[in-house]
DRENLO-886782 format. One record per residue (C-alpha): residue in three letters; z, y, x. Coordinates in steps of 0.25 Angstrom, whole numbers, m for minus. Example, Ala and Ser with C-alpha at 12.3 -4.5 7.8 and 13.67 -1.06 7.14 Angstrom:
+-----+-------+-------+-------+
: res :     z :     y :     x :
+-----+-------+-------+-------+
: ALA :    31 :   m18 :    49 :
: SER :    29 :    m4 :    55 :
+-----+-------+-------+-------+
***
This chain:
+-----+-------+-------+-------+
: res :     z :     y :     x :
+-----+-------+-------+-------+
: MET :   467 :   304 :   507 :
: ASP :   466 :   319 :   503 :
: ASN :   452 :   320 :   509 :
: LYS :   447 :   309 :   501 :
: ARG :   454 :   314 :   488 :
: VAL :   447 :   328 :   490 :
: LEU :   434 :   322 :   493 :
: LEU :   436 :   313 :   481 :
: ALA :   439 :   326 :   472 :
: VAL :   426 :   333 :   476 :
: ILE :   418 :   321 :   475 :
: LEU :   424 :   318 :   460 :
: SER :   422 :   334 :   456 :
: LEU :   407 :   333 :   461 :
: ALA :   405 :   319 :   453 :
: ILE :   411 :   326 :   441 :
: LEU :   402 :   338 :   441 :
: LEU :   389 :   331 :   444 :
: GLY :   393 :   320 :   434 :
: TYR :   398 :   328 :   424 :
: ASN :   386 :   327 :   413 :
: TYR :   387 :   313 :   414 :
: PHE :   403 :   311 :   413 :
: PHE :   408 :   323 :   405 :
: ILE :   397 :   324 :   394 :
: PRO :   401 :   316 :   383 :
: GLN :   392 :   304 :   381 :
: PRO :   388 :   301 :   366 :
: VAL :   391 :   289 :   359 :
: ALA :   381 :   278 :   361 :
: PRO :   371 :   280 :   349 :
: PRO :   369 :   269 :   339 :
: LYS :   354 :   264 :   336 :
: GLY :   348 :   263 :   322 :
: SER :   339 :   268 :   313 :
: PHE :   340 :   282 :   305 :
: ASP :   348 :   277 :   294 :
: ALA :   351 :   289 :   285 :
: GLY :   364 :   282 :   279 :
: GLN :   367 :   283 :   263 :
: GLN :   374 :   297 :   262 :
: SER :   369 :   312 :   263 :
: ALA :   374 :   325 :   262 :
: GLN :   376 :   329 :   247 :
: ARG :   381 :   344 :   249 :
: ALA :   373 :   356 :   245 :
: PRO :   368 :   367 :   255 :
: ASP :   379 :   375 :   261 :
: ASP :   379 :   390 :   265 :
: SER :   372 :   390 :   278 :
: ARG :   365 :   400 :   286 :
: ALA :   356 :   406 :   297 :
: ALA :   342 :   409 :   300 :
: GLY :   329 :   418 :   299 :
: PRO :   316 :   422 :   306 :
: ALA :   301 :   428 :   305 :
: ALA :   294 :   437 :   315 :
: GLN :   293 :   431 :   329 :
: LEU :   294 :   417 :   323 :
: SER :   279 :   415 :   322 :
: GLN :   281 :   409 :   335 :
: ALA :   287 :   397 :   331 :
: PRO :   282 :   385 :   337 :
: ALA :   270 :   379 :   330 :
: VAL :   272 :   367 :   323 :
: ALA :   259 :   357 :   321 :
: PRO :   261 :   351 :   307 :
: PRO :   261 :   335 :   307 :
: ALA :   252 :   328 :   297 :
: ALA :   265 :   323 :   289 :
: VAL :   267 :   339 :   284 :
: ASN :   265 :   337 :   269 :
: SER :   257 :   351 :   268 :
: GLN :   247 :   356 :   258 :
: ARG :   248 :   370 :   265 :
: GLU :   253 :   375 :   279 :
: GLY :   268 :   375 :   281 :
: ARG :   274 :   389 :   284 :
: ASP :   284 :   394 :   294 :
: ILE :   297 :   401 :   288 :
: TYR :   304 :   411 :   297 :
: VAL :   318 :   414 :   297 :
: GLU :   326 :   424 :   306 :
: THR :   339 :   428 :   307 :
: SER :   347 :   436 :   317 :
: LEU :   350 :   423 :   326 :
: TYR :   337 :   415 :   325 :
: GLN :   322 :   413 :   320 :
: ALA :   318 :   401 :   314 :
: VAL :   305 :   395 :   309 :
: PHE :   305 :   384 :   298 :
: SER :   292 :   377 :   294 :
: GLU :   288 :   373 :   280 :
: ASN :   283 :   360 :   286 :
: GLY :   296 :   351 :   287 :
: GLY :   305 :   363 :   285 :
: GLY :   310 :   362 :   299 :
: VAL :   313 :   374 :   310 :
: LYS :   301 :   376 :   317 :
: SER :   308 :   386 :   325 :
: PHE :   322 :   392 :   328 :
: LYS :   323 :   403 :   339 :
: LEU :   337 :   408 :   341 :
: LYS :   337 :   423 :   343 :
: ASN :   350 :   425 :   351 :
: TYR :   345 :   415 :   361 :
: LYS :   333 :   415 :   371 :
: GLU :   325 :   404 :   376 :
: GLU :   327 :   410 :   390 :
: LEU :   331 :   422 :   397 :
: GLY :   323 :   435 :   396 :
: PRO :   321 :   446 :   385 :
: ASP :   308 :   440 :   381 :
: ALA :   313 :   426 :   379 :
: ALA :   311 :   419 :   366 :
: PHE :   322 :   415 :   357 :
: LYS :   329 :   401 :   358 :
: GLU :   320 :   392 :   350 :
: LEU :   328 :   379 :   346 :
: ASN :   317 :   371 :   340 :
: LYS :   306 :   365 :   348 :
: GLN :   300 :   355 :   338 :
: GLU :   286 :   356 :   332 :
: LYS :   284 :   344 :   323 :
: PHE :   288 :   347 :   308 :
: ASN :   296 :   335 :   307 :
: GLU :   303 :   338 :   319 :
: LEU :   308 :   353 :   316 :
: PRO :   322 :   355 :   315 :
: LEU :   328 :   354 :   301 :
: TYR :   315 :   345 :   296 :
: PHE :   321 :   338 :   283 :
: SER :   315 :   326 :   277 :
: TRP :   319 :   317 :   266 :
: GLY :   316 :   303 :   263 :
: ASN :   310 :   299 :   276 :
: GLU :   315 :   302 :   290 :
: PRO :   309 :   315 :   297 :
: THR :   299 :   307 :   306 :
: SER :   293 :   300 :   295 :
: ALA :   293 :   311 :   283 :
: VAL :   281 :   319 :   279 :
: VAL :   285 :   333 :   284 :
: PRO :   285 :   341 :   271 :
: LEU :   280 :   355 :   268 :
: TYR :   290 :   364 :   262 :
: GLU :   287 :   378 :   255 :
: ALA :   298 :   388 :   259 :
: ASP :   302 :   399 :   249 :
: LYS :   300 :   410 :   261 :
: THR :   293 :   410 :   275 :
: GLU :   302 :   421 :   281 :
: LEU :   318 :   424 :   282 :
: GLN :   323 :   436 :   289 :
: LEU :   338 :   436 :   289 :
: ARG :   347 :   448 :   292 :
: SER :   362 :   450 :   296 :
: GLY :   370 :   443 :   284 :
: ASP :   357 :   437 :   277 :
: THR :   357 :   423 :   272 :
: ALA :   344 :   417 :   268 :
: THR :   337 :   403 :   263 :
: LEU :   325 :   396 :   265 :
: THR :   320 :   386 :   255 :
: MET :   308 :   376 :   258 :
: ARG :   304 :   366 :   248 :
: THR :   295 :   354 :   248 :
: THR :   291 :   342 :   239 :
: LEU :   289 :   329 :   246 :
: PRO :   278 :   318 :   240 :
: SER :   290 :   311 :   234 :
: GLY :   293 :   322 :   225 :
: VAL :   305 :   326 :   232 :
: VAL :   308 :   341 :   234 :
: ILE :   314 :   346 :   247 :
: SER :   321 :   359 :   248 :
: ARG :   326 :   365 :   261 :
: ILE :   335 :   378 :   259 :
: MET :   340 :   384 :   272 :
: THR :   350 :   395 :   272 :
: PHE :   350 :   406 :   284 :
: ARG :   360 :   415 :   289 :
: ASP :   357 :   427 :   298 :
: ASP :   370 :   426 :   306 :
: SER :   371 :   410 :   308 :
: TYR :   363 :   399 :   315 :
: GLU :   367 :   391 :   304 :
: ILE :   356 :   387 :   293 :
: GLY :   358 :   380 :   280 :
: LEU :   349 :   369 :   276 :
: ALA :   348 :   362 :   263 :
: VAL :   338 :   352 :   260 :
: SER :   337 :   347 :   244 :
: VAL :   329 :   335 :   241 :
: PHE :   326 :   336 :   226 :
: ASN :   320 :   324 :   219 :
: SER :   309 :   330 :   209 :
: SER :   305 :   316 :   203 :
: GLN :   309 :   314 :   189 :
: GLU :   310 :   299 :   190 :
: ASP :   311 :   294 :   205 :
: GLN :   323 :   294 :   214 :
: VAL :   320 :   297 :   228 :
: GLN :   328 :   292 :   241 :
: GLY :   328 :   297 :   255 :
: ALA :   337 :   303 :   265 :
: GLY :   336 :   318 :   270 :
: TYR :   333 :   320 :   285 :
: LEU :   336 :   333 :   293 :
: ARG :   331 :   333 :   306 :
: LEU :   332 :   340 :   321 :
: VAL :   322 :   337 :   332 :
: ASN :   325 :   344 :   346 :
: GLU :   323 :   345 :   359 :
: PRO :   331 :   352 :   369 :
: LEU :   334 :   367 :   366 :
: THR :   331 :   372 :   379 :
: LYS :   324 :   368 :   392 :
: ASN :   335 :   374 :   401 :
: ASP :   348 :   372 :   394 :
: ASN :   355 :   363 :   405 :
: ASN :   353 :   351 :   396 :
: LYS :   355 :   343 :   409 :
: PHE :   369 :   346 :   407 :
: VAL :   372 :   348 :   394 :
: PHE :   370 :   341 :   381 :
: THR :   357 :   344 :   373 :
: GLY :   353 :   335 :   361 :
: PRO :   356 :   329 :   348 :
: ALA :   371 :   329 :   343 :
: LEU :   380 :   328 :   332 :
: PHE :   395 :   330 :   327 :
: GLN :   401 :   320 :   319 :
: ASN :   416 :   315 :   317 :
: ASN :   420 :   328 :   326 :
: ALA :   413 :   323 :   338 :
: LEU :   400 :   328 :   344 :
: GLU :   390 :   318 :   349 :
: GLN :   379 :   323 :   358 :
: ILE :   367 :   312 :   359 :
: LYS :   360 :   312 :   372 :
: LEU :   346 :   309 :   372 :
: LYS :   347 :   298 :   381 :
: ASN :   355 :   291 :   369 :
: LEU :   343 :   293 :   360 :
: GLU :   333 :   286 :   371 :
: ASP :   337 :   273 :   366 :
: GLY :   336 :   277 :   351 :
: ALA :   340 :   285 :   340 :
: VAL :   355 :   288 :   337 :
: GLN :   361 :   290 :   324 :
: ARG :   374 :   295 :   319 :
: THR :   380 :   294 :   304 :
: GLY :   392 :   302 :   298 :
: ASP :   397 :   314 :   295 :
: LEU :   389 :   323 :   305 :
: GLU :   394 :   338 :   306 :
: TRP :   381 :   341 :   313 :
: VAL :   369 :   336 :   320 :
: ALA :   361 :   345 :   332 :
: TYR :   353 :   345 :   344 :
: GLU :   359 :   353 :   355 :
: GLY :   354 :   360 :   366 :
: VAL :   363 :   366 :   376 :
: TYR :   364 :   380 :   369 :
: PHE :   357 :   378 :   356 :
: MET :   358 :   367 :   345 :
: MET :   352 :   364 :   332 :
: ALA :   361 :   357 :   322 :
: VAL :   362 :   352 :   309 :
: ILE :   375 :   352 :   300 :
: PRO :   373 :   342 :   288 :
: GLU :   380 :   344 :   276 :
: GLY :   385 :   331 :   270 :
: ASN :   393 :   319 :   274 :
: ARG :   386 :   307 :   281 :
: GLN :   374 :   310 :   289 :
: THR :   366 :   303 :   298 :
: ALA :   360 :   309 :   312 :
: HIS :   349 :   302 :   319 :
: PHE :   345 :   306 :   333 :
: GLU :   332 :   302 :   339 :
: LEU :   324 :   305 :   351 :
: LEU :   309 :   309 :   349 :
: GLY :   306 :   312 :   363 :
: LYS :   312 :   315 :   377 :
: GLU :   321 :   326 :   372 :
: LYS :   317 :   327 :   357 :
: VAL :   328 :   323 :   347 :
: SER :   327 :   321 :   333 :
: SER :   341 :   323 :   325 :
: THR :   340 :   320 :   310 :
: LEU :   351 :   321 :   300 :
: THR :   352 :   312 :   286 :
: ALA :   361 :   311 :   275 :
: GLY :   357 :   298 :   270 :
: VAL :   348 :   292 :   259 :
: VAL :   350 :   298 :   245 :
: ALA :   343 :   295 :   232 :
: ILE :   338 :   308 :   225 :
: THR :   336 :   305 :   209 :
: PRO :   325 :   313 :   201 :
: GLY :   328 :   327 :   199 :
: ALA :   341 :   326 :   210 :
: GLU :   342 :   334 :   223 :
: LYS :   348 :   330 :   236 :
: THR :   353 :   341 :   246 :
: TYR :   355 :   340 :   261 :
: SER :   362 :   352 :   267 :
: TYR :   364 :   356 :   283 :
: LYS :   367 :   367 :   290 :
: VAL :   359 :   370 :   303 :
: PHE :   363 :   376 :   316 :
: PHE :   352 :   380 :   325 :
: GLY :   358 :   390 :   336 :
: PRO :   366 :   392 :   349 :
: LYS :   377 :   382 :   354 :
: LYS :   388 :   393 :   354 :
: LEU :   402 :   389 :   349 :
: THR :   405 :   402 :   341 :
: ILE :   392 :   400 :   332 :
: LEU :   394 :   385 :   331 :
: LYS :   408 :   387 :   328 :
: ASP :   405 :   396 :   316 :
: ILE :   394 :   386 :   311 :
: GLY :   405 :   375 :   310 :
: HIS :   403 :   360 :   308 :
: ASN :   409 :   358 :   321 :
: LEU :   395 :   362 :   327 :
: ASN :   403 :   369 :   339 :
: LYS :   405 :   356 :   344 :
: ALA :   391 :   355 :   349 :
: VAL :   395 :   365 :   360 :
: ASN :   402 :   353 :   369 :
: PHE :   406 :   355 :   384 :
: GLY :   409 :   340 :   386 :
: TRP :   422 :   335 :   390 :
: PHE :   427 :   349 :   395 :
: ASP :   425 :   355 :   381 :
: PHE :   438 :   359 :   379 :
: LEU :   438 :   367 :   392 :
: ALA :   424 :   373 :   390 :
: LYS :   426 :   379 :   376 :
: PRO :   438 :   387 :   380 :
: MET :   430 :   393 :   391 :
: LEU :   418 :   396 :   383 :
: PHE :   428 :   403 :   373 :
: LEU :   433 :   411 :   386 :
: LEU :   419 :   414 :   390 :
: ASN :   415 :   420 :   377 :
: PHE :   428 :   428 :   376 :
: LEU :   426 :   433 :   390 :
: TYR :   411 :   437 :   386 :
: SER :   416 :   444 :   373 :
: TYR :   422 :   454 :   383 :
: ILE :   413 :   453 :   395 :
: PRO :   399 :   450 :   390 :
: ASN :   395 :   443 :   402 :
: TYR :   397 :   427 :   403 :
: GLY :   396 :   427 :   417 :
: VAL :   408 :   436 :   419 :
: GLY :   415 :   427 :   407 :
: ILE :   412 :   415 :   417 :
: ILE :   419 :   422 :   429 :
: LEU :   430 :   427 :   420 :
: VAL :   432 :   413 :   414 :
: THR :   432 :   406 :   429 :
: VAL :   442 :   416 :   433 :
: ILE :   451 :   412 :   421 :
: ILE :   449 :   397 :   424 :
: LYS :   452 :   401 :   438 :
: LEU :   465 :   408 :   435 :
: LEU :   470 :   395 :   426 :
: PHE :   467 :   386 :   437 :
: TRP :   474 :   395 :   448 :
: PRO :   486 :   388 :   449 :
: ILE :   481 :   374 :   450 :
: SER :   469 :   378 :   461 :
: TYR :   479 :   387 :   468 :
: LYS :   488 :   375 :   471 :
: GLY :   477 :   366 :   473 :
: MET :   472 :   376 :   485 :
: LYS :   486 :   377 :   490 :
: SER :   486 :   361 :   491 :
: MET :   474 :   361 :   499 :
: LYS :   478 :   372 :   508 :
: THR :   491 :   363 :   511 :
: MET :   484 :   351 :   512 :
: GLN :   475 :   357 :   523 :
: LYS :   487 :   360 :   531 :
: LEU :   492 :   346 :   529 :
: GLN :   480 :   340 :   535 :
: PRO :   485 :   339 :   550 :
: LYS :   498 :   333 :   545 :
: MET :   489 :   323 :   537 :
: THR :   481 :   320 :   549 :
: GLN :   493 :   317 :   557 :
: ILE :   498 :   308 :   547 :
: ARG :   485 :   300 :   546 :
: GLU :   484 :   299 :   561 :
: LYS :   498 :   294 :   561 :
: TYR :   498 :   284 :   550 :
: GLY :   483 :   281 :   549 :
: GLN :   486 :   266 :   551 :
: ASP :   496 :   266 :   540 :
: ARG :   489 :   271 :   528 :
: GLU :   501 :   270 :   518 :
: ARG :   510 :   278 :   528 :
: MET :   500 :   288 :   530 :
: ASN :   498 :   291 :   514 :
: LYS :   514 :   291 :   512 :
: GLU :   514 :   302 :   524 :
: ILE :   502 :   309 :   518 :
: MET :   509 :   310 :   504 :
: GLN :   522 :   314 :   510 :
: LEU :   516 :   325 :   517 :
: TYR :   509 :   329 :   504 :
: LYS :   523 :   328 :   498 :
: THR :   529 :   337 :   509 :
: TYR :   519 :   348 :   507 :
: LYS :   519 :   346 :   491 :
: VAL :   503 :   344 :   491 :
: SER :   494 :   336 :   484 :
: PRO :   481 :   330 :   490 :
: LEU :   474 :   333 :   477 :
: GLY :   481 :   346 :   475 :
: GLY :   467 :   353 :   480 :
: CYS :   458 :   344 :   471 :
: LEU :   466 :   346 :   458 :
: PRO :   463 :   360 :   455 :
: MET :   447 :   356 :   456 :
: LEU :   449 :   343 :   447 :
: LEU :   456 :   352 :   437 :
: GLN :   444 :   362 :   437 :
: ILE :   434 :   352 :   435 :
: PRO :   436 :   351 :   419 :
: VAL :   435 :   367 :   419 :
: PHE :   422 :   367 :   428 :
: PHE :   416 :   357 :   419 :
: ALA :   419 :   364 :   406 :
: LEU :   413 :   376 :   412 :
: TYR :   401 :   369 :   416 :
: ARG :   399 :   364 :   402 :
: LEU :   401 :   378 :   397 :
: LEU :   393 :   386 :   406 :
: MET :   381 :   377 :   405 :
: GLN :   380 :   375 :   390 :
: THR :   387 :   387 :   382 :
: ILE :   376 :   395 :   376 :
: GLU :   384 :   409 :   380 :
: LEU :   379 :   407 :   394 :
: ARG :   364 :   405 :   390 :
: HIS :   356 :   416 :   396 :
: ALA :   369 :   424 :   398 :
: PRO :   368 :   433 :   411 :
: PHE :   379 :   436 :   421 :
: PHE :   373 :   446 :   431 :
: GLY :   362 :   448 :   440 :
: TRP :   352 :   436 :   441 :
: ILE :   362 :   427 :   434 :
: ILE :   355 :   429 :   419 :
: ASP :   359 :   417 :   414 :
: LEU :   372 :   409 :   416 :
: SER :   367 :   397 :   409 :
: ALA :   356 :   395 :   420 :
: PRO :   357 :   392 :   434 :
: ASP :   360 :   405 :   444 :
: ARG :   346 :   410 :   451 :
: LEU :   343 :   422 :   457 :
: TYR :   328 :   423 :   457 :
: LEU :   322 :   430 :   470 :
: GLY :   307 :   432 :   466 :
: PHE :   304 :   417 :   471 :
: ASP :   307 :   404 :   468 :
: ILE :   317 :   395 :   475 :
: PRO :   313 :   380 :   475 :
: TYR :   321 :   372 :   464 :
: LEU :   329 :   385 :   461 :
: GLY :   320 :   396 :   457 :
: GLY :   330 :   406 :   461 :
: LEU :   342 :   407 :   470 :
: PRO :   355 :   402 :   464 :
: VAL :   364 :   413 :   469 :
: LEU :   376 :   411 :   461 :
: THR :   376 :   396 :   464 :
: LEU :   375 :   399 :   479 :
: PHE :   387 :   408 :   478 :
: MET :   395 :   398 :   471 :
: GLY :   391 :   388 :   483 :
: ALA :   396 :   398 :   493 :
: SER :   408 :   401 :   486 :
: MET :   411 :   386 :   486 :
: PHE :   409 :   385 :   499 :
: LEU :   418 :   396 :   503 :
: GLN :   428 :   391 :   494 :
: GLN :   427 :   377 :   501 :
: LYS :   428 :   383 :   515 :
: MET :   442 :   390 :   510 :
: THR :   447 :   378 :   504 :
: PRO :   458 :   371 :   514 :
: ALA :   450 :   359 :   520 :
: GLN :   457 :   346 :   518 :
: GLY :   453 :   333 :   525 :
: ASP :   444 :   330 :   537 :
: PRO :   432 :   339 :   542 :
: THR :   423 :   329 :   535 :
: MET :   428 :   332 :   521 :
: ALA :   428 :   347 :   523 :
: LYS :   413 :   347 :   527 :
: MET :   411 :   339 :   515 :
: MET :   417 :   348 :   506 :
: MET :   408 :   359 :   511 :
: PHE :   396 :   353 :   505 :
: LEU :   402 :   354 :   491 :
: PRO :   398 :   369 :   488 :
: VAL :   384 :   365 :   492 :
: ILE :   385 :   353 :   483 :
: PHE :   390 :   363 :   471 :
: THR :   380 :   373 :   474 :
: PHE :   368 :   363 :   472 :
: MET :   375 :   357 :   460 :
: PHE :   377 :   371 :   453 :
: ILE :   363 :   377 :   457 :
: ASN :   357 :   373 :   443 :
: PHE :   370 :   376 :   436 :
: ALA :   372 :   387 :   425 :
: SER :   375 :   400 :   433 :
: GLY :   387 :   401 :   424 :
: LEU :   394 :   389 :   430 :
: VAL :   390 :   393 :   444 :
: LEU :   396 :   407 :   441 :
: TYR :   409 :   399 :   436 :
: TRP :   409 :   391 :   449 :
: PHE :   406 :   402 :   458 :
: VAL :   418 :   411 :   452 :
: ASN :   428 :   400 :   453 :
: ASN :   424 :   397 :   468 :
: LEU :   427 :   412 :   470 :
: LEU :   440 :   411 :   463 :
: SER :   443 :   399 :   470 :
: ILE :   441 :   405 :   485 :
: ALA :   449 :   417 :   481 :
: GLN :   461 :   408 :   478 :
: GLN :   459 :   399 :   490 :
: TYR :   458 :   412 :   499 :
: ALA :   472 :   417 :   493 :
: ILE :   478 :   402 :   496 :
: ASN :   473 :   402 :   509 :
: LYS :   478 :   415 :   512 :
: ALA :   492 :   412 :   506 :
: PRO :   504 :   409 :   516 :
: ASP :   507 :   395 :   515 :
+-----+-------+-------+-------+
***
């Protein structure tokens, strides 16, 4: 009976590990279908004090954008360069959107000559992030040609600056975009005013602010972590998977705190100021997503003005930064079911990093701390397994003696457990209790931006990437040699050899394959996660050695 329980525990553990992404990542609410109904309410408040931004020099390398025929142009639209200490951005007078947005503290890849991380991948003017249209939806509106009050902003420490762009639509409506940047913040203020210059006619329409996005990084482990559109409403995060958009557009209406496109490590978010908003999400290609915010249809009388105010965040998904922005933007950092465990671990990891600036060392110390917390439980479990091993001959005798009477056999076995004060599940319990901790660390180490491009030592130069030691030639399917992963597998094999065997020899042989399975499973996991498992194995080996040497 106990053999079956042990085998069941192993199978359940593997099933949980392999099926984690299906079962433990929250599933989004089934999306309602419908047309893009703007609703009847809109934002009424004036622009808020906002922040962030500013480039110039290197931004001539921004992606070239071919103006569509719809651009209302008497001249060539200019690029406006904004640079701050945090990013370099390029805005276009053709539609007013973001042509390029590069983060100066993050690189596309490892290496001293690597380019700054680019958040925008769109080229069409009406698909550039922060494209605004009034009266018509972004897909059908004529792309306006703005005139900016400056073509370059260079912010220094403590600076705040504004950029104003204006255009007049054929209807006589004057649209003014005022963007406010602050040197030390990723937050940007955006106020769009719509002025009816007519002396007689009332105009009616809705304002639409649009983001069009694709995956922000090619190798962001997005097979394991959510990438796509998201929103925060009614104190709850909703992440909309692309497969939910394949059947049609998804629309949400209500008091939306923010709407965003999330990558694993970065996000582009819009925080609308006002009451009821409608967010419309639509799939434009295999992975391209359009996210549009509108506050509803309004009528503007002659000589009157309507202002739409937003705060914008284009930057890293780092908890401390997102908390400073406010508006529950920090909820975008979501570690799934075990968020309540992962967040304290992240705090501890960053706390240790403030004293020892190496996240690999931090992972080792966090592993030791977790092991110490679980030490009494795991010690008791290992002792139970050792006792169970010694009881195997007695249990064999009972089975041989009462094999034909299962009720009597089970009664005698239970009496044996009671006499020696041991539980058949005692060895499995510590492993089961540590599964939530493992999954919390799994999510933490796979998606926390602190580990992106963070070195440990030697060949481990990126704790968010798989462990590879390059030997001067490519190993098929691997590239380099997964040294740390092989060490992890070897340590697991040694731990298995030291663990008291329970059950028949066939069961013991089956258990010896477990390290091989785990090695293959971990071969493409982040090296930070492999490091945790390797150190945990070493500590378990030391604990098992102490128990095996201890007198009975």
